[in-house]
N, C-alpha and C positions, 0 to 999 in steps of 0.2 A: 433356962440353957437353953433349949429349943428356939426362943426366942429369939435370944441373942443371937444364934447363928440364922435366924429368917434375916434381921435386923442385918446382920453385915454381908450376907446374899444378896437383899436388895439393893445395901450399898455399891455393891462390885458392879452390881448389874449396871444401875446404872454410872458408875465412871466407868465402865465398859461402852455402854451407849453414848458417852459424851464423846469419848475418845474416838470411836468410829465414826461420828457424827465431822469431828474437828480436821479426819486423815480424807474425809469425801470433799470438805471445802478444799482442803490443799490441791487434794487431785482438780477440783474444778475450777480452781484459780491458773492453776500450772497449765490446762486445755486451755482456758480464757487466753491467757499471755500467749499459747504458741499459734491459738489461730489468729489473735492480733499480728503478731510476728509474722505469719505468712502470709495475712493478707497483704501487709506491710512490703513481703518481699514480692507480691504479686505485683503491688500496683507500681515499686521501681524495672520489676521486669520490664510490667506494660510501657512505661516511662521513656524505658530504655529503647524498647522494641519499636513503637513511635519512632524516636529518637532517630532509631538507625534505617528505620522506613525510608522516612526522609532524607537523611541521606543518600543512599539508594536513588531513591527518586531523581534526587538533584544530580548524579551522576549520572543516571540514564539519560535526562533532559541534557547533560553540559555533552553527553557522545552525540547524542543524537544531533543535537547544533555542530559540534564539529563534524560529524559524518555532511550535514547540508553546506557547511562551507566547504569543505570539502570539493563536494560536487559543485560547485558555485567555480570554487577556483579552475579546476578541471576544464568545466566548458569555456569560464575565461581564456584558457592558455589556449585553449580550439580555437578559439572565437580568434584569441591574439595569431598566434601562429597561421591560420587562414590570411589575415590580411595581412601580414608580412609577407607569404608567398606571394599573395594578388600582388601588392608592391613590387617584388623581385620580378614580378613577372611584365606588369606593367615597366618598368624600371630596364630590363631586357627588349622591352618594344622600343622605348625612346631610342635607345643605345644602337639598334638596329637601326630605325629609322634614322639618326644622326649620321650614321657611318654610309647608312642610302644616298643619304641629301650631301653630304660630303662629296660620295661619289660622282653625282649627279654636276655638283658646281664642278669636280673637277673637269669631267669631260665636256663640260657645256666651254670651259675655260680654252680648253685646248682645241675643242670644236673652229676652226677659222669664221670669221662672220662672213656673211657671202658676199663677193665683188661685185661690183656693180657692170649689168653689161656693158662692153664695149659700145662706143657711139657710132653704127653703121659712117663706114669710109667714102667721101664722095666720090661717084664714079669717075675714071680714069678718062677723060675725053680723047685721049689722044688714043688709046687702045682701044675703047668701049666697053673693056669689062671692067669690074669692082674691085677695089682693093683690098688684099690681104687684110683679116683682123688682127691687131698686135697681140702676142703670145702673154698666155697667163701667169701676171708674177709668183715668183715659187721663191721659199727659203734657200740658201746654200744645200745643197745635200739631199734637196727634197723634201723639207719636213711642214709641219702643216703653220701655218701663217697666226701669231698668237692674237689673240685679242683684244681688240683695240681697249681703250681706257674706260670711254662708253662703256661699252656692253659687260665688260669687269664690272664695272662701281654699280651696275641696274642691277645685274646678277646677285651680284653682294647685297644689297640692299633689300630684294627681294626676301634672302634667307632669313636677313635680320627683322623683316617684318613677320616674319611669321613665327617668330622664336626663336630659331635656329641660331641659338648667341655663340654658339661654339665654330659653324661652320662659314659662320658669316667671320669672325674675329678673323679668321686663319685668311677668308677673302679680301679682308679689309689688309693684312698685313700682307700679302701678296701684291694686291694693288699700291702699297706705301713701296715696297722692293723696286717694283717698276717703275712706278711714274711719281718719285719721289714730290717733283716740282710742278704735279699735276694741280691745278687751283682748286680740288678736291680734296686734296691730301690732308689737310687740316680735320675737316670734315671725316674721310677714314679715320685716321689716328683717335678722332673725339669719339666715334662710334666703337673703336677697339673699348676703349675706357666704361663706355656704356654699356658693353656687351660683359663686362666684369663684375659692373653695378651690383646687382641684384643678387650674386652668391661671395662675391669675392672683394669687398671693399679698399684692402691695403691696396691689391693691383691696380685696381680701377684709380685710386688717387694717386700713384705712381701714371698712371696712362695718362689721367687730368693735369699734371704737374707736366709733361713732356710736352703739351698742346700749349703750354704757356709760354714755355719754353722754346719751344721750335715755332711757333706762330703767333708771337705776341702781338701782332699786328690783325689778326686773323678773328672774324666774329665769333669762334669757337674758344677765343680765348677767357671773355667774361666768364662765357656758362661753364666753362672747367673751374673758371675759379670759383663760380658759385656754385658747382657740385663740392669743390675741395671743403667747403663753408659747412653746407650740409653733413657731408658725411664726417667733417670734425664735432656737429654740434651731435649727430646720433651719436659718436663715442664716447660723447659728454665730457669733451672738451672744449670749451666756452670761449676759452681763450684763442685758441686756434682760427675756432669759427668765427671767432669777431676780425681774425685779423684777413683773413681771404675776404671777408664781407666788405673790408675797410678797403682792400686792393681793387676791388671790383668798382667803388665806387670814385675810386682816387686815380685808377688808370683806365675808367672806362663809365665816365659821368653820362652818357648819351645812348647807354644800353640798355635795353629791355630788362637784364638781370641786374642794374643799377638801382631799379625802384625795390627791385626786390629785395635785394641785399639791403637796402633802409630798413626795410621792412625788419628783418631778421635781425638788423643791429637794435631796434627798437625794443624788439621783443627780448632781447639779452639784457635789456638795459644798460647800452650804450650810452 
């Protein structure tokens, strides 16, 4: 009987030992699984942290680039403003110069040309004294004598050659008003058109057409027709340009502009 008890006790002890080792193994497996899961979580968090760091770095780089661009834009705007201010100052200066030149031209036109000194009269042999000089001619009411056509045209051409087109335009128009039948009237009207050409081609075209209409027999007529053709060509009006160039050839075949018009027609495919 004691022997049976010993056997049972030993069996129970062995069973208890097996059960304890099984529980320990389970716990070890659970710990390993927990560690693996924690490792995976750390890896995921590390990847997320790295990704977030890259995004943050990209955002910071973008902000820095935007700041640099903003600084550049501010500098460009400041430079543009300075350039505009300089242009305005230059424009004001040019405007003042034009007004000054116009005033000078008006004052010159209002100043009478110096009259030639009268020739001395022959001595009066009957009395032994010299004859009295003739009185200086003045306009009725004592006003200043108007400048002649030569002086007015020369002064106006000086303004035109200087590039003072607005002042010259006024002078040529005043010349045409006072001396419409002068032989230089076609030239004056033609240069009115030339003064418009750099900035106002439409006004220049109207004046050139007036030259051809009013002075068809003048050497300025073929020049005006040729300029009309050039302006039409600049506008892209090839048909109109051909018409004007053809009119030069038909109406003024011996003019210098005829050869130029012929070359233009060939270039246009006439």
